[in-house]
MARFI-676866 format. One record per residue (C-alpha): chain; residue in three letters; x, y, z. Coordinates in nm, 4 decimals. Example, Ala and Ser with C-alpha at 12.3 -4.5 7.8 and 13.67 -1.06 7.14 Angstrom:
<recs>
<rec><ch>A</ch><aa>ALA</aa><east>1.2300</east><north>-0.4500</north><up>0.7800</up></rec>
<rec><ch>A</ch><aa>SER</aa><east>1.3670</east><north>-0.1060</north><up>0.7140</up></rec>
</recs>
This chain:
<recs>
<rec><ch>A</ch><aa>MET</aa><east>7.9238</east><north>10.7994</north><up>11.4396</up></rec>
<rec><ch>A</ch><aa>SER</aa><east>7.9713</east><north>10.5305</north><up>11.1738</up></rec>
<rec><ch>A</ch><aa>LEU</aa><east>8.1568</east><north>10.6283</north><up>10.8601</up></rec>
<rec><ch>A</ch><aa>THR</aa><east>8.1195</east><north>10.2806</north><up>10.7001</up></rec>
<rec><ch>A</ch><aa>ARG</aa><east>8.0106</east><north>9.9389</north><up>10.8238</up></rec>
<rec><ch>A</ch><aa>ASN</aa><east>8.3372</east><north>9.8806</north><up>11.0096</up></rec>
<rec><ch>A</ch><aa>PHE</aa><east>8.4882</east><north>10.2288</north><up>11.0677</up></rec>
<rec><ch>A</ch><aa>THR</aa><east>8.3835</east><north>10.4981</north><up>11.3105</up></rec>
<rec><ch>A</ch><aa>LEU</aa><east>8.4642</east><north>10.8667</north><up>11.3334</up></rec>
<rec><ch>A</ch><aa>HIS</aa><east>8.6119</east><north>10.7998</north><up>11.6792</up></rec>
<rec><ch>A</ch><aa>GLU</aa><east>8.8757</east><north>10.5572</north><up>11.5523</up></rec>
<rec><ch>A</ch><aa>MET</aa><east>8.9633</east><north>10.7863</north><up>11.2615</up></rec>
<rec><ch>A</ch><aa>THR</aa><east>9.0212</east><north>11.0845</north><up>11.4956</up></rec>
<rec><ch>A</ch><aa>LYS</aa><east>9.1712</east><north>10.9160</north><up>11.8005</up></rec>
<rec><ch>A</ch><aa>SER</aa><east>9.5093</east><north>11.0596</north><up>11.8824</up></rec>
<rec><ch>A</ch><aa>GLU</aa><east>9.7313</east><north>10.9604</north><up>12.1733</up></rec>
<rec><ch>A</ch><aa>THR</aa><east>9.9341</east><north>11.2757</north><up>12.1174</up></rec>
<rec><ch>A</ch><aa>ALA</aa><east>9.6219</east><north>11.4911</north><up>12.1421</up></rec>
<rec><ch>A</ch><aa>LEU</aa><east>9.5135</east><north>11.3131</north><up>12.4602</up></rec>
<rec><ch>A</ch><aa>ARG</aa><east>9.8569</east><north>11.3391</north><up>12.6160</up></rec>
<rec><ch>A</ch><aa>HIS</aa><east>9.8799</east><north>11.7135</north><up>12.5498</up></rec>
<rec><ch>A</ch><aa>GLY</aa><east>9.5112</east><north>11.7990</north><up>12.6144</up></rec>
<rec><ch>A</ch><aa>MET</aa><east>9.4614</east><north>11.9049</north><up>12.2523</up></rec>
<rec><ch>A</ch><aa>ALA</aa><east>9.1395</east><north>11.8934</north><up>12.0520</up></rec>
<rec><ch>A</ch><aa>ASN</aa><east>9.1469</east><north>11.6790</north><up>11.7382</up></rec>
<rec><ch>A</ch><aa>ASP</aa><east>8.8037</east><north>11.7585</north><up>11.5970</up></rec>
<rec><ch>A</ch><aa>PRO</aa><east>8.7461</east><north>11.7559</north><up>11.2193</up></rec>
<rec><ch>A</ch><aa>SER</aa><east>8.5189</east><north>11.9950</north><up>11.0365</up></rec>
<rec><ch>A</ch><aa>PRO</aa><east>8.2150</east><north>11.8608</north><up>10.8429</up></rec>
<rec><ch>A</ch><aa>THR</aa><east>8.4235</east><north>11.8655</north><up>10.5230</up></rec>
<rec><ch>A</ch><aa>GLU</aa><east>8.7038</east><north>11.6672</north><up>10.6894</up></rec>
<rec><ch>A</ch><aa>ILE</aa><east>8.4475</east><north>11.4176</north><up>10.8251</up></rec>
<rec><ch>A</ch><aa>GLU</aa><east>8.3151</east><north>11.3680</north><up>10.4710</up></rec>
<rec><ch>A</ch><aa>ASN</aa><east>8.6743</east><north>11.3183</north><up>10.3481</up></rec>
<rec><ch>A</ch><aa>LEU</aa><east>8.7251</east><north>11.0532</north><up>10.6172</up></rec>
<rec><ch>A</ch><aa>ARG</aa><east>8.4011</east><north>10.8760</north><up>10.5119</up></rec>
<rec><ch>A</ch><aa>VAL</aa><east>8.5137</east><north>10.8643</north><up>10.1551</up></rec>
<rec><ch>A</ch><aa>LEU</aa><east>8.8655</east><north>10.7384</north><up>10.2500</up></rec>
<rec><ch>A</ch><aa>CYS</aa><east>8.7053</east><north>10.4619</north><up>10.4593</up></rec>
<rec><ch>A</ch><aa>GLU</aa><east>8.4546</east><north>10.3725</north><up>10.1872</up></rec>
<rec><ch>A</ch><aa>GLU</aa><east>8.6976</east><north>10.3704</north><up>9.8970</up></rec>
<rec><ch>A</ch><aa>VAL</aa><east>9.0043</east><north>10.2165</north><up>10.0647</up></rec>
<rec><ch>A</ch><aa>LEU</aa><east>8.9821</east><north>10.1046</north><up>10.4289</up></rec>
<rec><ch>A</ch><aa>GLN</aa><east>8.6519</east><north>9.9241</north><up>10.4028</up></rec>
<rec><ch>A</ch><aa>LYS</aa><east>8.7705</east><north>9.7435</north><up>10.0870</up></rec>
<rec><ch>A</ch><aa>VAL</aa><east>9.0819</east><north>9.6321</north><up>10.2801</up></rec>
<rec><ch>A</ch><aa>ARG</aa><east>8.8655</east><north>9.5133</north><up>10.5718</up></rec>
<rec><ch>A</ch><aa>ASP</aa><east>8.6272</east><north>9.3253</north><up>10.3417</up></rec>
<rec><ch>A</ch><aa>TYR</aa><east>8.9123</east><north>9.1544</north><up>10.1540</up></rec>
<rec><ch>A</ch><aa>TYR</aa><east>9.1155</east><north>9.0421</north><up>10.4564</up></rec>
<rec><ch>A</ch><aa>GLY</aa><east>8.8112</east><north>8.9781</north><up>10.6766</up></rec>
<rec><ch>A</ch><aa>MET</aa><east>9.0110</east><north>9.1130</north><up>10.9728</up></rec>
<rec><ch>A</ch><aa>GLY</aa><east>9.0129</east><north>9.4333</north><up>11.1740</up></rec>
<rec><ch>A</ch><aa>VAL</aa><east>9.2210</east><north>9.7178</north><up>11.0374</up></rec>
<rec><ch>A</ch><aa>LYS</aa><east>9.4224</east><north>9.9035</north><up>11.3011</up></rec>
<rec><ch>A</ch><aa>VAL</aa><east>9.4183</east><north>10.2769</north><up>11.2369</up></rec>
<rec><ch>A</ch><aa>ASN</aa><east>9.7371</east><north>10.4169</north><up>11.3878</up></rec>
<rec><ch>A</ch><aa>SER</aa><east>9.6603</east><north>10.7697</north><up>11.2735</up></rec>
<rec><ch>A</ch><aa>GLY</aa><east>9.3722</east><north>10.9133</north><up>11.0720</up></rec>
<rec><ch>A</ch><aa>PHE</aa><east>9.2655</east><north>11.2766</north><up>11.0976</up></rec>
<rec><ch>A</ch><aa>ARG</aa><east>9.5077</east><north>11.5160</north><up>11.2614</up></rec>
<rec><ch>A</ch><aa>HIS</aa><east>9.4257</east><north>11.8730</north><up>11.3518</up></rec>
<rec><ch>A</ch><aa>PRO</aa><east>9.7150</east><north>12.0911</north><up>11.2241</up></rec>
<rec><ch>A</ch><aa>LEU</aa><east>9.8284</east><north>12.1552</north><up>11.5824</up></rec>
<rec><ch>A</ch><aa>VAL</aa><east>9.8315</east><north>11.7827</north><up>11.6586</up></rec>
<rec><ch>A</ch><aa>ASN</aa><east>10.0065</east><north>11.7179</north><up>11.3289</up></rec>
<rec><ch>A</ch><aa>ALA</aa><east>10.2784</east><north>11.9728</north><up>11.4246</up></rec>
<rec><ch>A</ch><aa>LYS</aa><east>10.3185</east><north>11.8040</north><up>11.7671</up></rec>
<rec><ch>A</ch><aa>VAL</aa><east>10.3900</east><north>11.4651</north><up>11.5967</up></rec>
<rec><ch>A</ch><aa>GLY</aa><east>10.6306</east><north>11.6263</north><up>11.3519</up></rec>
<rec><ch>A</ch><aa>GLY</aa><east>10.4035</east><north>11.5762</north><up>11.0479</up></rec>
<rec><ch>A</ch><aa>SER</aa><east>10.4433</east><north>11.7630</north><up>10.7243</up></rec>
<rec><ch>A</ch><aa>THR</aa><east>10.2553</east><north>12.0951</north><up>10.7078</up></rec>
<rec><ch>A</ch><aa>THR</aa><east>10.0915</east><north>11.9743</north><up>10.3838</up></rec>
<rec><ch>A</ch><aa>SER</aa><east>9.9909</east><north>11.6353</north><up>10.5280</up></rec>
<rec><ch>A</ch><aa>ASP</aa><east>9.6736</east><north>11.4802</north><up>10.3920</up></rec>
<rec><ch>A</ch><aa>HIS</aa><east>9.6026</east><north>11.3737</north><up>10.7508</up></rec>
<rec><ch>A</ch><aa>CYS</aa><east>9.5081</east><north>11.7362</north><up>10.8292</up></rec>
<rec><ch>A</ch><aa>LYS</aa><east>9.2362</east><north>11.7257</north><up>10.5611</up></rec>
<rec><ch>A</ch><aa>GLY</aa><east>9.0905</east><north>11.3876</north><up>10.6629</up></rec>
<rec><ch>A</ch><aa>LEU</aa><east>9.2297</east><north>11.2371</north><up>10.3428</up></rec>
<rec><ch>A</ch><aa>ALA</aa><east>9.4836</east><north>10.9922</north><up>10.4910</up></rec>
<rec><ch>A</ch><aa>ALA</aa><east>9.5343</east><north>10.7129</north><up>10.7403</up></rec>
<rec><ch>A</ch><aa>ASP</aa><east>9.8244</east><north>10.5086</north><up>10.8669</up></rec>
<rec><ch>A</ch><aa>ILE</aa><east>9.7143</east><north>10.1457</north><up>10.9002</up></rec>
<rec><ch>A</ch><aa>GLU</aa><east>9.8176</east><north>9.7926</north><up>10.9829</up></rec>
<rec><ch>A</ch><aa>ILE</aa><east>9.6436</east><north>9.4554</north><up>11.0105</up></rec>
<rec><ch>A</ch><aa>PRO</aa><east>9.7890</east><north>9.2400</north><up>11.2923</up></rec>
<rec><ch>A</ch><aa>GLY</aa><east>9.9142</east><north>8.9174</north><up>11.1400</up></rec>
<rec><ch>A</ch><aa>ILE</aa><east>9.9467</east><north>9.0589</north><up>10.7816</up></rec>
<rec><ch>A</ch><aa>ALA</aa><east>10.2839</east><north>9.1764</north><up>10.6570</up></rec>
<rec><ch>A</ch><aa>ASN</aa><east>10.2718</east><north>9.5502</north><up>10.5943</up></rec>
<rec><ch>A</ch><aa>ALA</aa><east>10.4485</east><north>9.4991</north><up>10.2578</up></rec>
<rec><ch>A</ch><aa>ASP</aa><east>10.1681</east><north>9.2580</north><up>10.1562</up></rec>
<rec><ch>A</ch><aa>LEU</aa><east>9.9060</east><north>9.5006</north><up>10.2733</up></rec>
<rec><ch>A</ch><aa>ALA</aa><east>10.0578</east><north>9.7868</north><up>10.0727</up></rec>
<rec><ch>A</ch><aa>GLN</aa><east>10.0886</east><north>9.5655</north><up>9.7655</up></rec>
<rec><ch>A</ch><aa>TRP</aa><east>9.7202</east><north>9.4659</north><up>9.7870</up></rec>
<rec><ch>A</ch><aa>ILE</aa><east>9.6105</east><north>9.8309</north><up>9.8134</up></rec>
<rec><ch>A</ch><aa>ALA</aa><east>9.8365</east><north>9.9208</north><up>9.5188</up></rec>
<rec><ch>A</ch><aa>ASP</aa><east>9.6829</east><north>9.6448</north><up>9.3054</up></rec>
<rec><ch>A</ch><aa>ASN</aa><east>9.3160</east><north>9.6842</north><up>9.4084</up></rec>
<rec><ch>A</ch><aa>CYS</aa><east>9.2322</east><north>10.0398</north><up>9.5148</up></rec>
<rec><ch>A</ch><aa>ASP</aa><east>9.2360</east><north>10.3914</north><up>9.3863</up></rec>
<rec><ch>A</ch><aa>PHE</aa><east>9.4427</east><north>10.6237</north><up>9.6021</up></rec>
<rec><ch>A</ch><aa>ARG</aa><east>9.6364</east><north>10.9484</north><up>9.5971</up></rec>
<rec><ch>A</ch><aa>GLN</aa><east>9.9429</east><north>10.8220</north><up>9.7761</up></rec>
<rec><ch>A</ch><aa>LEU</aa><east>10.0547</east><north>10.4901</north><up>9.9176</up></rec>
<rec><ch>A</ch><aa>ILE</aa><east>10.3676</east><north>10.4771</north><up>10.1337</up></rec>
<rec><ch>A</ch><aa>LEU</aa><east>10.5208</east><north>10.1707</north><up>10.2939</up></rec>
<rec><ch>A</ch><aa>GLU</aa><east>10.6762</east><north>10.3491</north><up>10.5916</up></rec>
<rec><ch>A</ch><aa>PHE</aa><east>10.9808</east><north>10.2211</north><up>10.7811</up></rec>
<rec><ch>A</ch><aa>TYR</aa><east>10.9291</east><north>9.8618</north><up>10.6833</up></rec>
<rec><ch>A</ch><aa>THR</aa><east>11.2239</east><north>9.6231</north><up>10.7543</up></rec>
<rec><ch>A</ch><aa>PRO</aa><east>11.2466</east><north>9.3262</north><up>10.5158</up></rec>
<rec><ch>A</ch><aa>GLY</aa><east>11.2149</east><north>9.0022</north><up>10.7096</up></rec>
<rec><ch>A</ch><aa>ILE</aa><east>11.0120</east><north>9.1677</north><up>10.9882</up></rec>
<rec><ch>A</ch><aa>PRO</aa><east>10.6538</east><north>9.1494</north><up>10.8558</up></rec>
<rec><ch>A</ch><aa>ASP</aa><east>10.4926</east><north>9.3672</north><up>11.1257</up></rec>
<rec><ch>A</ch><aa>SER</aa><east>10.7534</east><north>9.6434</north><up>11.1033</up></rec>
<rec><ch>A</ch><aa>GLY</aa><east>10.6463</east><north>9.9923</north><up>10.9977</up></rec>
<rec><ch>A</ch><aa>TRP</aa><east>10.2997</east><north>10.0763</north><up>10.8706</up></rec>
<rec><ch>A</ch><aa>VAL</aa><east>10.1102</east><north>10.1677</north><up>10.5539</up></rec>
<rec><ch>A</ch><aa>HIS</aa><east>10.0138</east><north>10.5254</north><up>10.4806</up></rec>
<rec><ch>A</ch><aa>VAL</aa><east>9.7301</east><north>10.5657</north><up>10.2338</up></rec>
<rec><ch>A</ch><aa>SER</aa><east>9.5521</east><north>10.8757</north><up>10.1155</up></rec>
<rec><ch>A</ch><aa>TYR</aa><east>9.2449</east><north>10.9176</north><up>9.8941</up></rec>
<rec><ch>A</ch><aa>ASN</aa><east>9.1437</east><north>11.2386</north><up>9.7155</up></rec>
<rec><ch>A</ch><aa>PRO</aa><east>8.8915</east><north>11.1909</north><up>9.4371</up></rec>
<rec><ch>A</ch><aa>ALA</aa><east>9.0197</east><north>11.5143</north><up>9.2764</up></rec>
<rec><ch>A</ch><aa>ASP</aa><east>9.3837</east><north>11.3906</north><up>9.2719</up></rec>
<rec><ch>A</ch><aa>ASN</aa><east>9.4169</east><north>11.0104</north><up>9.2861</up></rec>
<rec><ch>A</ch><aa>LYS</aa><east>9.7566</east><north>11.0007</north><up>9.1183</up></rec>
<rec><ch>A</ch><aa>LYS</aa><east>9.8431</east><north>10.6526</north><up>9.2607</up></rec>
<rec><ch>A</ch><aa>GLN</aa><east>10.1870</east><north>10.7569</north><up>9.3784</up></rec>
<rec><ch>A</ch><aa>VAL</aa><east>10.3601</east><north>10.4627</north><up>9.5428</up></rec>
<rec><ch>A</ch><aa>LEU</aa><east>10.6643</east><north>10.5162</north><up>9.7708</up></rec>
<rec><ch>A</ch><aa>THR</aa><east>10.8664</east><north>10.3537</north><up>10.0429</up></rec>
<rec><ch>A</ch><aa>ALA</aa><east>10.9878</east><north>10.5662</north><up>10.3343</up></rec>
<rec><ch>A</ch><aa>THR</aa><east>11.3105</east><north>10.4687</north><up>10.5039</up></rec>
<rec><ch>A</ch><aa>LYS</aa><east>11.5788</east><north>10.6307</north><up>10.7191</up></rec>
<rec><ch>A</ch><aa>LYS</aa><east>11.9201</east><north>10.7078</north><up>10.5746</up></rec>
<rec><ch>A</ch><aa>ASP</aa><east>12.1796</east><north>10.8917</north><up>10.7855</up></rec>
<rec><ch>A</ch><aa>GLY</aa><east>11.9006</east><north>10.9863</north><up>11.0325</up></rec>
<rec><ch>A</ch><aa>LYS</aa><east>11.6783</east><north>11.1439</north><up>10.7637</up></rec>
<rec><ch>A</ch><aa>THR</aa><east>11.3593</east><north>11.0147</north><up>10.6035</up></rec>
<rec><ch>A</ch><aa>VAL</aa><east>11.4159</east><north>10.9237</north><up>10.2385</up></rec>
<rec><ch>A</ch><aa>TYR</aa><east>11.1339</east><north>10.8329</north><up>9.9960</up></rec>
<rec><ch>A</ch><aa>LEU</aa><east>11.2085</east><north>10.5686</north><up>9.7359</up></rec>
<rec><ch>A</ch><aa>PRO</aa><east>10.9860</east><north>10.5089</north><up>9.4373</up></rec>
<rec><ch>A</ch><aa>GLY</aa><east>10.7693</east><north>10.1954</north><up>9.4448</up></rec>
<rec><ch>A</ch><aa>LEU</aa><east>10.7341</east><north>9.9390</north><up>9.7165</up></rec>
<rec><ch>A</ch><aa>VAL</aa><east>11.0755</east><north>9.8322</north><up>9.8428</up></rec>
<rec><ch>A</ch><aa>ALA</aa><east>11.0294</east><north>9.5317</north><up>10.0642</up></rec>
</recs>
């Protein structure tokens, strides 16, 4: 099922964790609609701008799958509102900056990026038309714990 010209439901719900553990990762109709809007309002715009495939590392996660990967119980992934993405050959910091400058979003997080290593980490982006507060953060590890810094720190 196509969500937009370049994004399918399959790629937005694919989960290696679910496959490995024999778990279902099936979104409801509401979650499918949320994924379509996320793709339309953010991911397709990224794809059109860069003219390159966008790798979706994680899109929708059923709450049980989300728990298995150690995700937050309030994760937008569980509602079909978020995706973790990369574009091979594009620095994740640059990708995050482009989204910050050109898209509406609820939350944008440059996750576990290492300055000087362009393909390190990934970009988390969520879209919720009822709450697009444009929060921009950088996630990093400090003393073994995830810390969120304001803005894009690259």
